[in-house]
C-alpha positions in Angstrom: -28.3 -72.4 -55.1 -29.7 -69.4 -53.2 -31.2 -66.7 -55.4 -29.9 -64.1 -53.0 -26.2 -63.5 -53.5 -24.3 -62.0 -50.5 -23.7 -58.3 -50.6 -20.0 -57.5 -50.8 -19.0 -55.2 -48.0 -18.1 -51.6 -48.7 -14.3 -51.1 -48.6 -14.8 -47.7 -47.1 -17.0 -49.1 -44.3 -14.5 -51.8 -43.5 -11.7 -49.3 -43.2 -13.5 -47.6 -40.3 -13.4 -44.0 -39.3 -9.7 -43.7 -39.9 -10.3 -43.8 -43.6 -13.2 -41.4 -43.6 -12.9 -38.8 -46.3 -10.9 -35.7 -45.4 -13.1 -32.9 -44.0 -10.7 -30.3 -45.2 -8.3 -28.0 -43.4 -9.4 -26.3 -40.1 -10.6 -22.8 -40.6 -8.7 -20.5 -38.2 -10.7 -18.2 -35.9 -11.1 -14.9 -37.3 -9.4 -12.1 -35.3 -10.2 -8.5 -35.4 -7.6 -6.2 -36.8 -5.7 -4.1 -34.2 -7.4 -0.9 -35.2 -10.8 -2.3 -36.1 -14.0 -0.8 -34.5 -14.7 -3.9 -32.4 -11.1 -4.1 -31.0 -11.0 -0.4 -30.2 -14.4 -0.5 -28.5 -13.3 -3.5 -26.3 -10.0 -1.8 -25.4 -11.6 1.5 -24.5 -14.5 0.1 -22.6 -12.6 -2.6 -20.7 -9.3 -0.8 -20.2 -9.0 2.9 -20.7 -12.4 4.0 -19.4 -12.1 2.3 -16.0 -8.5 3.6 -15.7 -9.5 7.2 -16.5 -12.5 7.1 -14.1 -10.3 5.7 -11.3 -7.6 8.3 -12.0 -10.2 11.2 -11.9 -11.7 10.0 -8.6 -8.3 9.8 -7.0 -6.5 12.7 -8.5 -9.3 15.3 -8.8 -9.6 16.0 -5.0 -5.8 16.4 -4.8 -5.8 18.8 -7.8 -8.7 20.8 -6.3 -6.8 21.0 -3.0 -3.6 22.3 -4.6 -5.5 24.9 -6.7 -7.5 26.1 -3.7 -4.3 26.6 -1.7 -3.5 29.5 -4.1 -6.9 31.1 -4.1 -8.2 34.0 -2.1 -11.4 33.7 0.0 -13.4 35.5 -2.7 -12.4 32.8 -5.3 -13.4 29.9 -3.1 -16.7 31.2 -1.5 -18.5 32.3 -4.6 -21.5 31.4 -6.6 -19.4 31.3 -9.8 -17.2 28.3 -9.9 -13.5 29.2 -10.5 -11.3 26.3 -11.2 -8.0 28.1 -11.7 -6.7 30.7 -9.3 -6.3 34.2 -10.5 -2.6 34.2 -9.5 -0.1 31.9 -7.8 -0.1 33.7 -4.5 1.9 32.1 -1.7 0.2 34.2 1.0 -1.9 31.2 2.2 1.3 29.1 2.7 2.9 31.9 4.7 -0.1 32.3 7.0 -0.3 28.5 7.5 3.3 28.2 8.5 3.2 31.2 10.9 -0.2 30.8 12.5 0.7 27.6 14.2 4.2 26.1 15.1 4.5 24.3 11.8 8.2 23.6 12.1 7.6 21.9 15.4 4.8 19.8 13.9 7.2 18.8 11.1 10.0 17.7 13.5 7.5 15.7 15.7 6.2 13.9 12.6 9.7 13.2 11.4 10.8 11.7 14.7 7.6 9.7 15.1 7.7 8.4 11.6 11.5 7.5 11.5 11.7 5.9 14.9 8.3 4.1 14.7 8.8 2.9 11.2 12.4 1.6 11.9 11.3 -0.4 14.9 8.3 -1.7 13.1 10.3 -3.0 10.2 12.9 -4.6 12.4 10.3 -6.4 14.5 8.6 -7.6 11.3 11.8 -9.0 9.9 12.7 -10.7 13.2 9.2 -12.1 13.7 8.9 -13.4 10.1 12.3 -15.1 10.3 11.4 -16.8 13.5 8.1 -18.0 12.1 9.8 -19.6 9.1 13.4 -20.7 10.1 13.3 -21.2 13.9 11.7 -24.3 15.5 9.7 -23.6 18.6 6.3 -24.9 20.0 3.0 -23.4 19.0 4.5 -21.5 16.0 1.4 -22.0 13.9 -0.8 -20.8 16.7 1.2 -17.6 16.9 0.9 -17.1 13.2 -2.9 -17.5 13.4 -3.0 -14.9 16.1 -1.1 -12.5 13.8 -3.7 -13.2 11.0 -6.5 -12.5 13.5 -4.8 -9.1 14.3 -5.1 -8.2 10.6 -8.9 -8.6 10.8 -9.3 -6.5 14.0 -9.8 -2.8 13.3 -7.3 -0.6 15.1 -10.0 1.6 16.5 -10.9 -1.3 18.9 -7.6 -0.9 20.8 -7.7 2.9 21.2 -9.3 2.9 24.7 -7.1 0.2 26.2 -4.0 1.8 24.7 -5.0 5.2 26.1 -5.5 3.8 29.6 -2.2 2.0 29.5 -0.1 4.9 28.0 -1.7 7.5 30.2 -1.1 5.4 33.3 2.6 5.1 32.3 2.9 8.9 31.9 3.1 8.9 28.2 0.4 11.5 27.5 1.7 14.5 25.5 5.0 12.6 24.8 6.4 11.4 21.5 7.1 7.9 22.9 3.5 7.7 23.9 2.6 8.2 20.2 5.1 5.6 19.0 4.8 2.8 21.6 1.2 1.4 20.9 1.8 0.9 17.2 5.2 -0.9 17.2 3.8 -4.2 15.9 2.8 -4.6 12.3 0.8 -7.7 11.4 0.7 -6.9 7.7 4.5 -6.5 7.5 5.0 -9.8 9.5 2.6 -11.6 7.2 4.1 -10.3 4.0 7.7 -11.1 5.0 6.8 -14.5 6.3 5.2 -15.4 3.0 8.3 -14.2 1.1 10.7 -16.0 3.4 8.9 -19.3 2.7 9.8 -19.0 -1.0 13.5 -18.7 -0.4 15.5 -21.9 -1.4 16.4 -24.0 1.7 19.7 -25.0 0.1 21.2 -21.5 0.7 20.5 -21.5 4.4 21.6 -25.1 4.7 24.9 -24.3 3.2 25.4 -21.4 5.5 24.4 -23.6 8.5 27.0 -26.2 7.5 29.6 -23.4 7.3 28.8 -22.6 11.0 26.6 -19.5 10.5 24.0 -19.0 13.2 20.6 -17.5 12.9 21.7 -13.9 13.3 24.3 -14.2 10.6 22.0 -16.1 8.3 19.3 -13.4 8.8 21.4 -10.3 8.0 23.9 -11.8 5.5 21.6 -14.1 3.5 17.9 -13.5 4.1 17.8 -9.7 4.3 19.9 -9.0 1.2 17.8 -11.2 -1.1 14.5 -9.8 0.3 15.2 -6.2 -0.5 12.0 -5.5 -2.5 9.7 -7.1 0.1 11.4 -5.3 3.0 11.2 -2.0 1.1 7.5 -2.6 0.5 6.9 -3.1 4.2 9.0 0.0 5.0 7.1 2.2 2.6 3.7 1.1 3.8 4.7 1.6 7.4 6.2 5.1 6.7 3.1 6.2 4.9 0.8 5.0 7.7 3.0 6.5 10.5 3.2 9.9 8.7 -0.6 10.0 8.1 -1.7 8.7 11.4 -4.3 11.0 12.9 -6.7 9.4 15.4 -4.1 8.1 18.0 -1.9 11.3 18.0 -5.1 13.4 18.3 -6.2 11.4 21.4 -2.9 11.1 23.2 -1.7 14.7 22.7 -3.3 18.1 23.4 -0.3 20.4 23.4 1.3 21.9 20.3 4.8 20.9 21.5 4.0 17.2 20.9 1.5 17.4 18.0 2.2 15.9 14.6 1.4 17.4 11.3 -2.1 15.8 10.8 -3.1 16.9 14.3 -1.6 20.4 13.7 -4.0 20.8 10.8 -6.8 20.5 13.4 -5.2 23.3 15.4 -5.0 25.4 12.2 -8.7 24.8 11.5 -9.6 26.0 15.0 -7.6 29.2 14.5 -9.1 29.7 11.0 -12.7 28.6 11.7 -14.4 31.2 9.5 -15.0 30.8 5.7 -11.9 32.9 4.9 -9.6 30.1 6.1 -10.3 27.5 3.5 -7.4 28.5 1.4 -5.1 28.5 4.4 -6.3 25.0 5.4 -5.7 23.7 1.8 -2.2 25.2 2.0 -1.5 23.4 5.3 -2.9 20.1 3.8 -0.5 20.4 0.8 2.4 21.0 3.1 1.5 17.8 5.0 1.1 15.5 2.1 3.9 16.7 -0.2 6.8 15.1 1.7 5.1 11.7 1.8 4.0 11.9 -1.8 7.6 12.5 -2.9 8.8 9.5 -0.9 6.0 7.4 -2.3 6.7 8.5 -5.9 10.4 7.7 -5.5 9.8 4.2 -4.0 6.5 3.1 -5.4 8.1 0.6 -7.8 9.1 -1.5 -4.8 5.5 -2.1 -3.9 4.8 -4.0 -7.1 8.2 -5.8 -6.9 7.7 -6.7 -3.3 4.1 -7.9 -3.5 4.9 -10.1 -6.5 8.2 -11.4 -5.4 8.1 -15.1 -4.9 4.7 -15.4 -6.7 6.3 -17.1 -9.7 8.0 -20.4 -8.9 10.3 -22.3 -11.2 
């Protein structure tokens, strides 16, 4: 008989890790209270402070422009900073509207913006529909060329456009201002990306019912793409209204100048220091219409840019 008796195995060791003693319940992560110092610091530093700084950078020059439009020359050119005007005097606005043909500038800008923006949006809709729903050769190559156009700065094409439009007799004409910018690569790209998210079953059902491309476009695609089309229209309207370089180059007569170019004419007539308030009043008159349009339709920008980003 052996003097060493076998050691009996431990029941807990034979049971394995499954029968290990319970380590206790998991301790939940401690969260800061909503109004704790740490939570308030993170919210202010990461959210409110950048938002306030951005708002100040964007809004402060506009506020200063509006306040300066009511100031007299002695309130602007002075060693003592005066933020608020002494009185809400509309004399600067009256001088700005009578010194130059402001009404003619406004009509020219209205015609250029309405006609140019309408044609741009229509071309963007038709081009985007063709790139998505129409089969033709080299479709992807054309789309790549449109993407390349997004990367090319518009200043590169100023000289070729001037030579072309001047050769066609379009100098000092409204159609000469409108024609070179009728294509919008951004609008075509945005609408194409949205059209690709539309369910194919809707268009297939319409095709079975005998609807052609034209009917499918205007009765199905366009009605369900309202926010995206409104976004393109708003961006195009703002860019057309604020365009300055090309109208300045192609026009040199007040009869065909737009509002931004008319401000240059106003600056030339009020070149001394006493004209800053008049210039600020003219700038306010230029931006107020487009600011009202933007404020009324800005919600379409968020809806249009995010439409189709969430898939089911």
